[in-house]
TIRO-2110 file (N, C-alpha, C; in Angstrom, 1 decimal):
// TIRO-2110
-3.1, 10.6, 12.2, N, 1, A
-2.1, 10.3, 11.3, CA, 1, A
-1.2, 9.1, 11.8, C, 1, A
-1.0, 8.2, 10.9, N, 2, A
-0.3, 6.9, 11.3, CA, 2, A
1.2, 7.3, 11.4, C, 2, A
1.9, 6.8, 12.4, N, 3, A
3.3, 7.0, 12.6, CA, 3, A
4.0, 5.7, 12.1, C, 3, A
5.0, 5.9, 11.2, N, 4, A
5.7, 4.7, 10.7, CA, 4, A
6.9, 4.5, 11.5, C, 4, A
7.3, 3.2, 11.7, N, 5, A
8.5, 3.0, 12.5, CA, 5, A
9.8, 3.4, 11.7, C, 5, A
10.8, 3.8, 12.4, N, 6, A
12.0, 4.3, 11.8, CA, 6, A
12.7, 3.1, 11.1, C, 6, A
13.5, 3.4, 10.1, N, 7, A
14.3, 2.4, 9.4, CA, 7, A
15.6, 2.1, 10.2, C, 7, A
15.9, 0.9, 10.3, N, 8, A
17.2, 0.5, 11.0, CA, 8, A
18.4, 0.8, 10.0, C, 8, A
19.5, 1.3, 10.6, N, 9, A
20.7, 1.5, 9.8, CA, 9, A
21.3, 0.1, 9.4, C, 9, A
22.2, 0.1, 8.5, N, 10, A
22.8, -1.1, 8.1, CA, 10, A
23.6, -1.7, 9.3, C, 10, A
24.2, -0.8, 10.1, N, 11, A
25.0, -1.3, 11.2, CA, 11, A
24.1, -1.9, 12.3, C, 11, A
22.9, -1.3, 12.5, N, 12, A
21.9, -1.9, 13.4, CA, 12, A
21.4, -3.2, 12.9, C, 12, A
21.2, -3.4, 11.6, N, 13, A
20.7, -4.6, 11.1, CA, 13, A
21.7, -5.7, 11.3, C, 13, A
22.9, -5.5, 11.0, N, 14, A
24.0, -6.5, 11.2, CA, 14, A
24.0, -6.9, 12.7, C, 14, A
23.9, -5.9, 13.6, N, 15, A
24.0, -6.2, 15.0, CA, 15, A
22.8, -7.1, 15.4, C, 15, A
21.6, -6.8, 14.8, N, 16, A
20.4, -7.6, 15.2, CA, 16, A
20.5, -9.0, 14.6, C, 16, A
21.1, -9.1, 13.4, N, 17, A
21.3, -10.5, 12.8, CA, 17, A
22.2, -11.3, 13.7, C, 17, A
23.2, -10.7, 14.2, N, 18, A
24.2, -11.4, 15.1, CA, 18, A
23.5, -11.7, 16.4, C, 18, A
22.6, -10.9, 16.9, N, 19, A
21.9, -11.1, 18.1, CA, 19, A
21.0, -12.4, 18.0, C, 19, A
20.4, -12.5, 16.8, N, 20, A
19.5, -13.6, 16.6, CA, 20, A
20.4, -14.9, 16.5, C, 20, A
21.5, -14.8, 15.9, N, 21, A
22.4, -16.0, 15.8, CA, 21, A
22.9, -16.4, 17.2, C, 21, A
23.2, -15.5, 18.1, N, 22, A
23.6, -15.8, 19.4, CA, 22, A
22.4, -16.5, 20.2, C, 22, A
21.2, -15.9, 20.1, N, 23, A
20.1, -16.4, 20.8, CA, 23, A
19.8, -17.9, 20.3, C, 23, A
19.8, -18.1, 19.0, N, 24, A
19.6, -19.4, 18.4, CA, 24, A
20.6, -20.4, 18.9, C, 24, A
21.9, -20.0, 19.0, N, 25, A
23.0, -20.9, 19.4, CA, 25, A
22.8, -21.2, 20.9, C, 25, A
22.1, -20.4, 21.7, N, 26, A
21.8, -20.7, 23.1, CA, 26, A
20.5, -21.4, 23.3, C, 26, A
19.9, -21.9, 22.2, N, 27, A
18.8, -22.8, 22.3, CA, 27, A
17.4, -22.2, 22.0, C, 27, A
17.4, -20.9, 21.8, N, 28, A
16.1, -20.3, 21.5, CA, 28, A
15.7, -20.6, 20.0, C, 28, A
14.4, -20.7, 19.8, N, 29, A
13.9, -20.9, 18.4, CA, 29, A
14.2, -19.6, 17.6, C, 29, A
14.2, -19.8, 16.3, N, 30, A
14.4, -18.6, 15.4, CA, 30, A
13.2, -17.6, 15.6, C, 30, A
12.0, -18.2, 15.7, N, 31, A
10.8, -17.3, 15.9, CA, 31, A
11.0, -16.5, 17.2, C, 31, A
11.4, -17.1, 18.3, N, 32, A
11.5, -16.4, 19.5, CA, 32, A
12.7, -15.3, 19.4, C, 32, A
13.8, -15.7, 18.8, N, 33, A
14.9, -14.8, 18.7, CA, 33, A
14.5, -13.6, 17.8, C, 33, A
13.8, -13.9, 16.7, N, 34, A
13.4, -12.8, 15.8, CA, 34, A
12.4, -11.8, 16.6, C, 34, A
11.5, -12.4, 17.3, N, 35, A
10.6, -11.6, 18.1, CA, 35, A
11.3, -10.7, 19.1, C, 35, A
12.4, -11.2, 19.6, N, 36, A
13.1, -10.4, 20.6, CA, 36, A
13.9, -9.2, 20.1, C, 36, A
14.1, -9.2, 18.7, N, 37, A
14.8, -8.0, 18.1, CA, 37, A
13.7, -7.1, 17.6, C, 37, A
12.5, -7.5, 17.6, N, 38, A
11.4, -6.6, 17.3, CA, 38, A
11.1, -6.4, 15.8, C, 38, A
11.3, -7.5, 15.1, N, 39, A
10.9, -7.5, 13.6, CA, 39, A
10.2, -8.7, 13.3, C, 39, A
9.5, -8.7, 12.1, N, 40, A
8.8, -9.9, 11.7, CA, 40, A
9.8, -10.9, 11.1, C, 40, A
9.3, -12.2, 11.0, N, 41, A
10.2, -13.2, 10.4, CA, 41, A
10.5, -12.8, 8.9, C, 41, A
9.5, -12.3, 8.2, N, 42, A
9.7, -11.9, 6.9, CA, 42, A
10.9, -10.9, 6.8, C, 42, A
10.9, -9.9, 7.7, N, 43, A
12.0, -8.9, 7.7, CA, 43, A
13.3, -9.5, 8.0, C, 43, A
13.3, -10.4, 9.0, N, 44, A
14.5, -11.1, 9.4, CA, 44, A
15.1, -11.8, 8.2, C, 44, A
14.3, -12.6, 7.5, N, 45, A
14.8, -13.4, 6.4, CA, 45, A
15.3, -12.5, 5.2, C, 45, A
14.6, -11.4, 5.0, N, 46, A
15.0, -10.4, 4.0, CA, 46, A
16.3, -9.8, 4.3, C, 46, A
16.5, -9.4, 5.6, N, 47, A
17.8, -8.8, 6.1, CA, 47, A
18.9, -9.9, 5.9, C, 47, A
18.6, -11.1, 6.3, N, 48, A
19.6, -12.2, 6.3, CA, 48, A
20.0, -12.4, 4.8, C, 48, A
19.1, -12.3, 3.9, N, 49, A
19.4, -12.5, 2.5, CA, 49, A
20.3, -11.4, 2.0, C, 49, A
20.1, -10.2, 2.5, N, 50, A
20.8, -9.0, 2.0, CA, 50, A
22.1, -8.8, 2.8, C, 50, A
22.1, -9.0, 4.1, N, 51, A
23.3, -8.7, 4.9, CA, 51, A
24.0, -9.9, 5.6, C, 51, A
23.4, -11.1, 5.4, N, 52, A
23.9, -12.2, 6.1, CA, 52, A
25.4, -12.5, 5.8, C, 52, A
26.2, -12.7, 6.8, N, 53, A
27.6, -13.0, 6.6, CA, 53, A
28.5, -11.8, 6.4, C, 53, A
27.9, -10.6, 6.3, N, 54, A
28.7, -9.4, 6.1, CA, 54, A
29.1, -8.8, 7.5, C, 54, A
30.2, -8.2, 7.5, N, 55, A
30.7, -7.4, 8.7, CA, 55, A
30.3, -6.0, 8.5, C, 55, A
30.3, -5.2, 9.6, N, 56, A
29.8, -3.8, 9.5, CA, 56, A
30.5, -3.0, 8.5, C, 56, A
31.8, -3.1, 8.4, N, 57, A
32.5, -2.3, 7.4, CA, 57, A
32.2, -2.7, 6.0, C, 57, A
31.9, -4.0, 5.8, N, 58, A
31.5, -4.5, 4.4, CA, 58, A
30.1, -4.0, 4.1, C, 58, A
29.2, -3.9, 5.1, N, 59, A
27.9, -3.3, 4.8, CA, 59, A
28.0, -1.8, 4.4, C, 59, A
28.9, -1.1, 5.1, N, 60, A
29.1, 0.3, 4.8, CA, 60, A
29.5, 0.5, 3.4, C, 60, A
30.5, -0.4, 3.0, N, 61, A
31.0, -0.3, 1.6, CA, 61, A
30.0, -0.7, 0.6, C, 61, A
29.1, -1.7, 0.9, N, 62, A
28.1, -2.1, 0.0, CA, 62, A
27.1, -0.9, -0.2, C, 62, A
26.7, -0.2, 0.9, N, 63, A
25.8, 0.9, 0.7, CA, 63, A
26.4, 2.0, -0.1, C, 63, A
27.7, 2.3, 0.1, N, 64, A
28.4, 3.3, -0.7, CA, 64, A
28.4, 2.9, -2.2, C, 64, A
28.6, 1.7, -2.5, N, 65, A
28.6, 1.2, -3.9, CA, 65, A
27.2, 1.3, -4.5, C, 65, A
26.2, 0.9, -3.7, N, 66, A
24.8, 1.1, -4.2, CA, 66, A
24.5, 2.5, -4.5, C, 66, A
24.9, 3.4, -3.6, N, 67, A
24.7, 4.8, -3.8, CA, 67, A
25.4, 5.3, -5.1, C, 67, A
26.6, 4.9, -5.3, N, 68, A
27.4, 5.3, -6.4, CA, 68, A
26.8, 4.7, -7.7, C, 68, A
26.3, 3.5, -7.6, N, 69, A
25.7, 2.9, -8.8, CA, 69, A
24.4, 3.6, -9.2, C, 69, A
23.7, 4.0, -8.2, N, 70, A
22.4, 4.8, -8.5, CA, 70, A
22.8, 6.1, -9.2, C, 70, A
23.9, 6.8, -8.7, N, 71, A
24.3, 8.1, -9.2, CA, 71, A
24.7, 7.9, -10.7, C, 71, A
25.5, 6.8, -11.0, N, 72, A
25.9, 6.5, -12.3, CA, 72, A
24.8, 6.2, -13.3, C, 72, A
23.8, 5.4, -12.8, N, 73, A
22.6, 5.1, -13.6, CA, 73, A
21.9, 6.4, -14.0, C, 73, A
21.7, 7.3, -13.1, N, 74, A
21.1, 8.5, -13.3, CA, 74, A
21.8, 9.3, -14.4, C, 74, A
23.2, 9.4, -14.3, N, 75, A
24.0, 10.1, -15.2, CA, 75, A
23.8, 9.5, -16.6, C, 75, A
23.9, 8.2, -16.7, N, 76, A
23.7, 7.5, -18.0, CA, 76, A
22.3, 7.8, -18.6, C, 76, A
21.3, 7.8, -17.8, N, 77, A
19.9, 8.1, -18.2, CA, 77, A
19.9, 9.5, -18.7, C, 77, A
20.4, 10.5, -18.0, N, 78, A
20.4, 11.9, -18.4, CA, 78, A
21.1, 12.1, -19.8, C, 78, A
22.3, 11.4, -19.9, N, 79, A
23.1, 11.5, -21.1, CA, 79, A
22.3, 10.9, -22.3, C, 79, A
21.7, 9.8, -22.1, N, 80, A
20.9, 9.1, -23.1, CA, 80, A
19.8, 10.0, -23.6, C, 80, A
19.1, 10.7, -22.7, N, 81, A
18.0, 11.6, -23.0, CA, 81, A
18.6, 12.8, -23.8, C, 81, A
19.7, 13.3, -23.4, N, 82, A
20.3, 14.4, -24.1, CA, 82, A
20.7, 14.0, -25.5, C, 82, A
21.2, 12.8, -25.7, N, 83, A
21.6, 12.3, -27.0, CA, 83, A
20.4, 12.2, -27.9, C, 83, A
19.3, 11.7, -27.4, N, 84, A
18.1, 11.5, -28.2, CA, 84, A
17.5, 12.9, -28.6, C, 84, A
17.6, 13.9, -27.7, N, 85, A
17.1, 15.2, -28.0, CA, 85, A
18.0, 15.8, -29.1, C, 85, A
19.3, 15.7, -29.0, N, 86, A
20.2, 16.2, -30.0, CA, 86, A
20.1, 15.6, -31.3, C, 86, A
19.9, 14.2, -31.3, N, 87, A
19.7, 13.5, -32.6, CA, 87, A
18.4, 14.0, -33.3, C, 87, A
17.3, 14.2, -32.5, N, 88, A
16.1, 14.7, -33.1, CA, 88, A
16.2, 16.1, -33.6, C, 88, A
17.0, 17.0, -32.9, N, 89, A
17.2, 18.3, -33.3, CA, 89, A
18.0, 18.4, -34.6, C, 89, A
19.0, 17.5, -34.7, N, 90, A
19.9, 17.5, -35.8, CA, 90, A
19.2, 17.0, -37.1, C, 90, A
18.2, 16.2, -36.9, N, 91, A
17.4, 15.7, -38.1, CA, 91, A
16.3, 16.6, -38.5, C, 91, A
16.1, 17.7, -37.8, N, 92, A
15.2, 18.7, -38.1, CA, 92, A
13.7, 18.4, -37.8, C, 92, A
13.5, 17.4, -36.9, N, 93, A
12.1, 17.0, -36.5, CA, 93, A
11.7, 17.7, -35.2, C, 93, A
11.5, 19.0, -35.3, N, 94, A
11.0, 19.7, -34.1, CA, 94, A
9.5, 19.7, -34.0, C, 94, A
END
């Protein structure tokens, strides 16, 4: 059975991005710095796109908002489905 690597938390990702910035500012190449944090360059650039420039507390708030957004989307979806069912029932099309 293949074991998958654990997912980094938002806080860990921000710390790793900062670590790469420090290493690059000390003369290491981006490729070397990214290797030193144990991720691929693809992952690094994806993280940088999503978390770049954010502070830890901002990342926490972003994740809270994303979770709330998902909850609200589900609620709207459920209500839309209920509305369609009620409309169909009211028109007598069972």
